[in-house]
Residue frames as qw, qx, qy, qz and C-alpha x, y, z in Angstrom:
[[0.319, 0.325, -0.173, -0.873, 81.61, 107.60, 107.74],
 [0.614, 0.333, 0.689, -0.193, 78.48, 106.00, 106.27],
 [0.083, 0.298, -0.594, -0.742, 78.42, 105.47, 102.51],
 [0.715, 0.288, 0.288, -0.568, 75.10, 104.86, 100.76],
 [0.889, 0.453, 0.019, -0.061, 76.52, 103.43, 97.51],
 [0.371, -0.662, 0.596, 0.263, 79.90, 101.77, 97.08],
 [0.785, 0.501, -0.326, -0.161, 81.76, 100.06, 94.25],
 [0.694, -0.482, 0.533, 0.039, 83.77, 96.92, 95.00],
 [0.648, 0.558, -0.505, -0.111, 86.52, 95.38, 92.89],
 [0.745, -0.452, 0.478, -0.111, 87.68, 91.95, 94.07],
 [0.680, 0.477, -0.551, -0.084, 90.17, 89.32, 93.00],
 [0.716, -0.472, 0.498, -0.128, 91.48, 86.10, 94.44],
 [0.735, 0.500, -0.448, -0.096, 93.94, 83.54, 93.27],
 [0.838, -0.431, 0.333, 0.034, 96.06, 80.55, 94.19],
 [0.202, 0.660, -0.697, -0.193, 99.53, 79.47, 93.17],
 [0.065, 0.002, -0.998, -0.025, 98.78, 75.96, 92.06],
 [0.574, -0.136, -0.115, -0.799, 95.19, 74.86, 92.21],
 [0.393, -0.908, -0.133, -0.053, 94.85, 74.32, 95.12],
 [0.655, 0.194, -0.253, 0.685, 97.81, 76.10, 96.62],
 [0.267, -0.404, -0.333, 0.809, 98.81, 79.11, 98.69],
 [0.115, 0.674, 0.576, 0.449, 96.15, 81.71, 98.04],
 [0.158, -0.264, -0.258, 0.916, 95.42, 85.38, 98.55],
 [0.128, 0.763, 0.621, 0.124, 92.55, 87.78, 98.18],
 [0.217, -0.134, -0.024, 0.967, 92.23, 91.45, 97.44],
 [0.074, 0.768, 0.619, 0.146, 89.51, 94.06, 97.25],
 [0.156, -0.011, -0.050, 0.986, 89.24, 97.79, 96.74],
 [0.005, 0.720, 0.688, -0.090, 86.13, 99.67, 97.76],
 [0.193, 0.160, 0.158, 0.955, 85.35, 103.05, 96.23],
 [0.166, 0.535, 0.517, -0.647, 82.83, 105.70, 97.25],
 [0.490, 0.732, 0.470, -0.057, 80.51, 107.46, 94.81],
 [0.155, 0.937, -0.215, -0.228, 83.25, 109.94, 93.87],
 [0.839, 0.438, -0.290, 0.141, 85.71, 107.13, 93.06],
 [0.064, -0.713, 0.582, -0.385, 87.82, 107.58, 96.18],
 [0.630, 0.004, -0.766, 0.132, 89.20, 104.44, 97.82],
 [0.522, -0.616, 0.167, -0.565, 87.56, 104.04, 101.22],
 [0.775, -0.394, 0.482, -0.113, 88.95, 100.57, 101.98],
 [0.544, 0.524, -0.640, -0.140, 91.53, 98.13, 100.70],
 [0.870, -0.302, 0.349, -0.173, 91.82, 94.45, 101.56],
 [0.568, 0.546, -0.616, 0.000, 94.88, 92.31, 100.92],
 [0.666, -0.441, 0.496, -0.342, 95.15, 89.01, 102.72],
 [0.272, 0.278, -0.915, -0.103, 96.79, 85.59, 102.61],
 [0.766, -0.186, 0.074, -0.611, 94.08, 82.94, 103.13],
 [0.587, -0.287, 0.754, -0.067, 96.12, 79.74, 103.24],
 [0.176, -0.027, 0.896, 0.406, 95.50, 76.79, 100.93],
 [0.517, 0.527, 0.405, -0.540, 92.60, 77.28, 98.53],
 [0.543, 0.378, 0.605, 0.443, 91.58, 76.86, 94.92],
 [0.122, 0.107, 0.234, 0.959, 91.36, 79.83, 92.57],
 [0.332, -0.522, -0.546, -0.565, 87.55, 79.72, 92.73],
 [0.560, -0.606, -0.498, 0.267, 87.51, 79.54, 96.53],
 [0.396, -0.248, -0.083, 0.880, 89.84, 82.54, 96.63],
 [0.050, -0.318, -0.398, -0.859, 87.54, 84.48, 94.29],
 [0.481, -0.629, -0.550, -0.266, 84.55, 83.81, 96.56],
 [0.588, -0.511, -0.363, 0.510, 86.52, 84.67, 99.71],
 [0.258, 0.013, 0.088, 0.962, 87.62, 87.97, 98.16],
 [0.268, -0.476, -0.460, -0.700, 84.00, 88.80, 97.42],
 [0.594, -0.599, -0.532, 0.073, 82.96, 87.84, 100.95],
 [0.497, -0.317, -0.218, 0.778, 85.63, 90.12, 102.41],
 [0.064, 0.179, 0.250, 0.949, 84.51, 93.00, 100.18],
 [0.417, -0.558, -0.538, -0.474, 80.84, 92.53, 101.06],
 [0.605, -0.541, -0.477, 0.337, 81.60, 92.34, 104.78],
 [0.364, -0.187, -0.079, 0.909, 83.64, 95.55, 104.64],
 [0.116, -0.338, -0.392, -0.848, 80.94, 97.33, 102.62],
 [0.521, -0.617, -0.566, -0.167, 78.38, 96.33, 105.24],
 [0.563, -0.433, -0.323, 0.626, 80.68, 97.63, 107.97],
 [0.202, -0.024, 0.130, 0.970, 80.90, 100.93, 106.06],
 [0.287, 0.459, 0.498, -0.677, 77.10, 101.18, 106.04],
 [0.152, 0.160, -0.602, -0.768, 76.52, 100.73, 102.32],
 [0.628, 0.296, 0.498, -0.519, 72.99, 100.09, 101.12],
 [0.788, 0.595, 0.057, -0.149, 73.75, 99.74, 97.41],
 [0.525, -0.487, 0.576, 0.395, 76.72, 98.09, 95.73],
 [0.721, 0.625, -0.237, -0.182, 78.22, 97.80, 92.30],
 [0.706, -0.451, 0.536, 0.106, 80.48, 94.74, 92.31],
 [0.627, 0.644, -0.407, -0.160, 83.16, 93.70, 89.83],
 [0.648, -0.421, 0.630, 0.075, 84.97, 90.36, 89.89],
 [0.339, 0.563, -0.603, -0.453, 86.87, 88.59, 87.15],
 [0.251, -0.072, 0.965, -0.034, 85.78, 85.03, 87.86],
 [0.464, -0.001, -0.510, -0.724, 83.33, 84.04, 85.13],
 [0.440, -0.213, -0.872, 0.025, 82.35, 80.97, 87.15],
 [0.138, -0.334, -0.617, 0.699, 81.51, 82.95, 90.30],
 [0.255, 0.192, -0.077, -0.945, 79.62, 85.62, 88.35],
 [0.510, -0.047, -0.646, -0.566, 77.51, 83.05, 86.50],
 [0.390, -0.274, -0.848, 0.234, 76.84, 81.09, 89.69],
 [0.048, -0.323, -0.456, 0.828, 75.82, 84.23, 91.58],
 [0.376, 0.212, -0.199, -0.880, 73.57, 85.27, 88.68],
 [0.700, 0.103, 0.614, -0.349, 72.02, 81.77, 88.77],
 [0.625, 0.562, -0.379, -0.388, 73.21, 80.96, 85.24],
 [0.547, 0.272, -0.786, 0.098, 75.34, 78.04, 86.52],
 [0.819, -0.519, -0.186, -0.162, 74.61, 75.65, 89.35],
 [0.138, -0.720, 0.632, -0.252, 77.11, 75.36, 92.19],
 [0.936, 0.036, -0.330, -0.116, 78.31, 71.77, 91.93],
 [0.510, 0.367, -0.595, 0.501, 81.64, 71.98, 93.77],
 [0.647, -0.589, -0.476, 0.086, 81.30, 71.01, 97.44],
 [0.525, -0.228, -0.200, 0.795, 84.06, 73.46, 98.36],
 [0.031, 0.199, 0.195, 0.960, 82.23, 76.38, 96.75],
 [0.353, -0.574, -0.664, -0.326, 78.69, 75.63, 97.94],
 [0.443, -0.660, -0.451, 0.406, 79.16, 76.97, 101.50],
 [0.279, -0.246, 0.083, 0.925, 80.93, 80.06, 100.15],
 [0.102, -0.353, -0.574, -0.732, 78.07, 80.66, 97.70],
 [0.413, -0.671, -0.614, -0.043, 75.59, 80.44, 100.60],
 [0.431, -0.514, -0.242, 0.701, 77.65, 82.90, 102.67],
 [0.124, -0.006, 0.306, 0.944, 77.75, 85.38, 99.78],
 [0.248, -0.501, -0.652, -0.512, 74.01, 84.97, 99.23],
 [0.457, -0.668, -0.542, 0.226, 73.20, 85.48, 102.93],
 [0.361, -0.408, -0.075, 0.835, 75.47, 88.52, 103.21],
 [0.068, 0.173, 0.463, 0.867, 74.00, 90.02, 100.05],
 [0.236, -0.655, -0.698, -0.169, 70.53, 90.01, 101.62],
 [0.364, -0.637, -0.332, 0.593, 71.68, 92.86, 103.87],
 [0.141, -0.242, 0.261, 0.924, 71.92, 95.27, 100.92],
 [0.489, 0.554, 0.297, -0.605, 69.10, 97.04, 99.15],
 [0.743, 0.654, -0.019, -0.140, 70.66, 96.60, 95.69],
 [0.502, -0.479, 0.594, 0.407, 73.68, 94.84, 94.20],
 [0.736, 0.657, 0.019, -0.162, 74.60, 95.07, 90.52]]
């Protein structure tokens, strides 16, 4: 089923920093029904890398579901401020993830 507008909630974290890490995402349709859930172990990562990877997984799934517009929620202040261009991406481990998120986001009409 194609969904025009979806809402994504993501989270990622590591035990230790870096350490064993996991990601999660829930994607809701316009009526608030869950249309996809992601829960995955991603190996060794930092908390910030896990946050970005959770967002990437959510964006990729939303694209697969045919979304054109997204409302995205994540709890990483660093990632949010970097994606909103308030902070520069200085960490070499985050830079390629930032670029992947940016490139994937170009496939959507609107993301808030």
